[in-house]
N, C-alpha and C positions, 0 to 999 in steps of 0.2 A: 483711251482716246486714240483715234487714228491720226495720221499726219494732218496737222492743222496749221493754218497760217498764224502769224503773230497776232493779228486782229482777232481771229477766232479764239485763240488761247486767252487773250485779254478778256474777251467777252465771257468766256467760260469761267474764268476765275472770278470775275465781277458777279456773275450770276450765282456762283457758289457762295460768295460773300453775302449776298442778299438772302439766299435761302437759309444759311446757317446763322446769320444774325450777329449782332454786337457781341464781342468777347470771344468769338470762335477763331480758330486758326485761319479759317478761310477768310473771315472778315479782316483779320490783320494782314494777310497776304494781299487781299484786294486793295487795302490802303497803301501798302508798299508799292504796288504796281501803279496806283494813281499818283503817288509822290514821284515815282521814277519818271512817269510821263511828264510831270511838271519840270523835272530837272533836265531831261535829255530829249524830250519830244517823242511823238508817237512812232515815227519811223525807226528810231534807234531802239526803243523799248520793244517794239514788235519783233525786230531782228534778234534782240537778246532773248526774248521769250522763246523764239524758235530754237535758238542755240541751247538755251537752258533745258528746254523740254527734250531735245535730242540727246542730251547728256544725262538726263534724269536729275537735273539740278533745279535750283530756284534763283530768282533775282533777289538781291538784297541791296539796301542802301548802306553806304560806307562814307568814311571821311578821307579826303586826300591827305597826304602827308603834310602839305603846307597848311591845311585847314585845321589840323588838330590844335585845340586850345583857342582858336580864334572864332570859330562858329559854333553855334549850339545845334545846328541841323546838318545832316549829311549832305555831301555835295557830289557824290559819285553813285553810279549804279553798277553793281558787279554781279557776276554769276558765281554762286558758291555751291 
């Protein structure tokens, strides 16, 4: 991939998820990105996607220190 915007990266990963289907790594990552967007909004996720891509990394969902043990779902979006 050449230099892409966060929106283009998001669309690329979502298309890969649809192409590869349920159970694939691409499908799982597409779901992570969708959940990340619900947590932090599209502008933040698009920015983080650009940053992650530039570093050769991916976005993941995580738990904040204060949320451990209290919530059953992640509440942070991080680059790993």
